C-alpha positions as CSV (number, residue, x, y, z in Angstrom):
1,M,0.0,-0.1,-0.1
2,E,1.4,3.3,-1.0
3,S,1.7,6.2,1.7
4,M,-0.2,9.4,1.5
5,S,2.8,11.4,0.6
6,A,3.8,8.9,-2.3
7,A,0.2,9.1,-3.6
8,G,0.1,12.9,-3.5
9,D,3.8,13.0,-5.1
10,A,2.5,10.7,-8.0
11,R,-0.4,12.9,-8.6
12,V,1.8,15.9,-9.0
13,L,4.1,14.2,-11.3
14,W,1.6,12.7,-13.2
15,L,-0.3,16.1,-13.9
16,A,3.2,17.3,-15.3
17,M,3.6,14.3,-17.4
18,V,-0.1,14.9,-18.9
19,Q,1.2,18.4,-19.9
20,R,4.0,16.9,-21.7
21,L,2.1,14.3,-23.4
22,M,-0.7,16.7,-24.6
23,S,1.9,19.1,-25.9
24,R,3.6,16.4,-27.7
25,A,0.2,14.9,-29.4
26,S,-1.2,18.4,-30.1
27,H,0.8,18.5,-33.3
28,D,-0.3,15.3,-34.5
29,V,-3.8,16.0,-33.8
30,K,-3.8,19.2,-35.7
31,D,-1.8,17.4,-38.6
32,A,-4.4,14.7,-38.7
33,L,-7.5,17.2,-38.8
34,N,-5.7,19.2,-41.6
35,G,-5.1,15.8,-43.6
36,V,-8.9,14.9,-43.2
37,A,-10.0,18.2,-44.2
38,V,-7.8,18.6,-47.1
39,N,-8.5,15.1,-48.5
40,L,-12.3,15.6,-48.1
41,E,-12.2,18.8,-50.0
42,V,-10.3,17.3,-52.8
43,V,-13.2,14.4,-52.7
44,R,-15.7,17.1,-52.7
45,S,-14.5,19.1,-55.5
46,R,-13.6,16.3,-57.8
47,A,-17.0,14.6,-57.3
48,E,-18.8,17.7,-58.2
49,R,-17.5,17.4,-61.7
50,E,-19.6,15.6,-64.0
51,G,-18.5,12.3,-65.2
52,T,-15.8,11.9,-62.7
53,P,-14.9,8.4,-62.0
54,A,-14.7,6.8,-58.7
55,S,-11.0,6.1,-59.2
56,A,-10.2,9.8,-59.3
57,V,-11.5,10.3,-55.7
58,A,-10.8,6.9,-54.1
59,P,-7.2,7.5,-53.1
60,F,-8.1,10.8,-51.4
61,A,-11.1,9.3,-49.5
62,G,-8.7,6.4,-48.4
63,A,-6.3,9.1,-47.1
64,A,-9.1,10.8,-45.2
65,G,-10.0,7.4,-43.8
66,Q,-6.5,6.9,-42.5
67,Q,-6.0,10.2,-41.0
68,L,-9.3,9.9,-39.3
69,E,-8.5,6.6,-37.9
70,R,-5.1,8.2,-36.7
71,L,-7.1,11.0,-35.2
72,T,-9.6,8.9,-33.4
73,S,-6.7,6.7,-31.8
74,L,-5.0,9.9,-30.6
75,L,-8.2,11.5,-29.2
76,E,-9.3,8.5,-27.4
77,A,-5.8,8.2,-25.7
78,L,-5.9,11.9,-24.8
79,L,-9.4,11.9,-23.5
80,A,-8.5,8.6,-21.3
81,V,-5.4,10.2,-19.7
82,A,-7.4,13.6,-18.9
83,R,-9.7,11.6,-16.8
84,P,-8.7,9.9,-13.4
85,E,-8.0,6.3,-14.0
86,R,-10.4,3.8,-12.6
87,D,-9.0,1.5,-9.9
88,P,-7.9,-1.2,-10.4
89,V,-6.0,-0.5,-13.6
90,D,-5.3,-2.8,-16.4
91,V,-1.8,-2.5,-17.1
92,G,-2.3,-3.6,-20.9
93,V,-4.8,-0.8,-21.5
94,A,-2.7,1.8,-19.9
95,L,0.5,0.6,-21.7
96,R,-1.2,0.9,-25.1
97,R,-2.6,4.3,-24.4
98,M,0.8,5.6,-23.2
99,A,2.4,4.0,-26.4
100,T,-0.1,6.0,-28.7
101,L,0.6,9.4,-27.0
102,C,4.4,8.8,-26.7
103,S,4.4,7.9,-30.4
104,A,3.0,11.3,-31.6
105,S,5.5,13.5,-33.2
106,A,8.0,10.6,-33.2
107,A,9.9,11.1,-36.6
108,G,10.2,7.6,-38.0
109,G,10.3,5.9,-34.5
110,G,7.6,5.6,-31.5
111,V,6.5,2.9,-29.5
112,A,5.5,-0.5,-30.4
113,V,3.6,-3.0,-28.0
114,E,3.7,-6.6,-28.0
115,G,2.7,-9.4,-25.8
116,E,-0.3,-11.0,-24.1
117,S,-3.5,-8.9,-25.2
118,G,-7.0,-9.5,-23.9
119,E,-5.7,-11.0,-20.8
120,D,-6.4,-9.9,-17.1
121,A,-3.4,-7.6,-16.6
122,V,-5.0,-5.8,-13.5
123,T,-2.8,-4.4,-10.7
124,G,-3.6,-2.8,-7.3
125,V,-1.2,0.0,-7.9
126,A,-2.9,3.3,-8.3
127,G,-3.8,4.7,-11.5
128,E,-1.6,7.5,-11.6
129,V,1.5,5.6,-10.4
130,V,0.9,3.0,-13.2
131,R,0.5,5.6,-16.0
132,L,3.6,7.5,-14.6
133,A,5.7,4.3,-14.5
134,L,4.7,3.5,-18.0
135,A,5.0,7.0,-19.6
136,A,8.0,8.4,-17.9
137,P,10.8,6.0,-19.4
138,M,8.9,5.8,-22.7
139,L,8.8,9.6,-23.3
140,E,12.5,9.8,-22.1
141,A,13.5,7.3,-24.9
142,V,11.6,8.9,-27.7
143,S,12.6,12.6,-26.7
144,G,16.1,12.1,-26.8
145,D,18.6,13.2,-29.4
146,E,18.0,10.3,-31.6
147,K,15.2,11.2,-33.8
148,S,14.0,7.8,-34.9
149,V,14.0,5.9,-31.9
150,T,11.6,3.0,-31.5
151,V,10.8,1.5,-28.2
152,R,9.6,-2.1,-27.9
153,C,7.3,-3.0,-25.1
154,V,6.6,-6.5,-24.2
155,L,3.9,-7.3,-21.8
156,R,4.0,-10.6,-20.0
157,L,1.6,-12.1,-17.1
158,A,3.1,-14.1,-14.4
159,P,1.0,-15.8,-11.7
160,T,1.4,-12.9,-9.1
161,E,2.9,-10.2,-11.3
162,I,2.6,-8.2,-14.4
163,H,6.0,-7.4,-16.4
164,V,6.6,-4.8,-18.9
165,R,10.0,-4.9,-20.8
166,M,11.1,-1.7,-22.6
167,G,14.1,-1.7,-25.2
168,T,15.5,-0.1,-28.1
169,E,17.7,-1.1,-30.6
170,G,21.2,0.1,-29.8
171,G,20.1,2.3,-27.0
172,R,18.9,2.3,-23.4
173,V,15.7,2.9,-21.7
174,G,15.9,4.0,-18.1
175,M,13.7,5.0,-15.3
176,P,13.8,8.9,-14.9
177,A,15.5,10.0,-11.5
178,A,12.6,12.6,-10.9
179,V,9.9,9.6,-10.6
180,A,12.0,6.7,-9.2
181,S,11.6,7.2,-5.6
182,V,7.8,7.8,-5.8
183,L,7.4,4.8,-7.8
184,R,9.3,2.6,-5.4
185,D,7.3,3.8,-2.5
186,A,4.0,3.0,-4.4
187,G,5.1,-0.6,-5.0
188,V,6.5,-0.7,-8.4
189,R,9.7,-2.4,-9.2
190,W,12.4,-2.4,-12.0
191,T,15.6,-3.8,-12.9
192,D,18.6,-1.4,-13.1
193,E,19.2,-0.5,-16.9
194,E,22.9,-1.3,-16.4
195,Q,22.1,-4.8,-15.7
196,D,20.2,-6.0,-18.6
197,E,21.8,-4.4,-21.6
198,G,19.6,-1.2,-21.7
199,V,16.4,-3.1,-21.2
200,L,13.9,-1.7,-18.7
201,S,11.9,-4.4,-16.9
202,L,9.0,-2.9,-14.8
203,V,7.0,-5.2,-12.5
204,F,3.5,-4.5,-11.0
205,P,2.0,-6.8,-8.6
206,R,-1.4,-8.3,-9.6
207,A,-4.6,-7.4,-8.0
């Protein structure tokens, strides 16, 4: 059970993290909105011409659909993190939301999630702490000097624990010092990045 001070610190740190995530995603949201609008305008203008074949508008309609799909994914993730997380938390759901937001504005890189999907990955750790533990190392990795970093996350379930491994090709993923003590106090564990070739292994107790 986390202490009151750990819970309060986690909320403060998570609010700061939300601002960073929203700032990162805002460019992609605007870009996707613009892509939908531009492609739909092309579809509209061409469809108004008599005798225009479907083949003349299909590529633009398809592009608008792709941009809309991307926009929907971003907005769903943004709306989810803007609301308080319901306890108990599904680590798999939280992981995929954080991956979507941390992938925003990542030129040529981003965050990929693999592993057990649809399984019960519920933890008793507080929602803000789970989100913070996942987002902090992800965001640190994709915000570095390397412009095309891809963080690969693997979710694995054990009888009493939930494991999330994060790694990059040729780089390191570590837990930022600013959040480390709060996460430890709240019951989250991880391996030292120096001990596992730059792969960060997070461990959450199962509820």
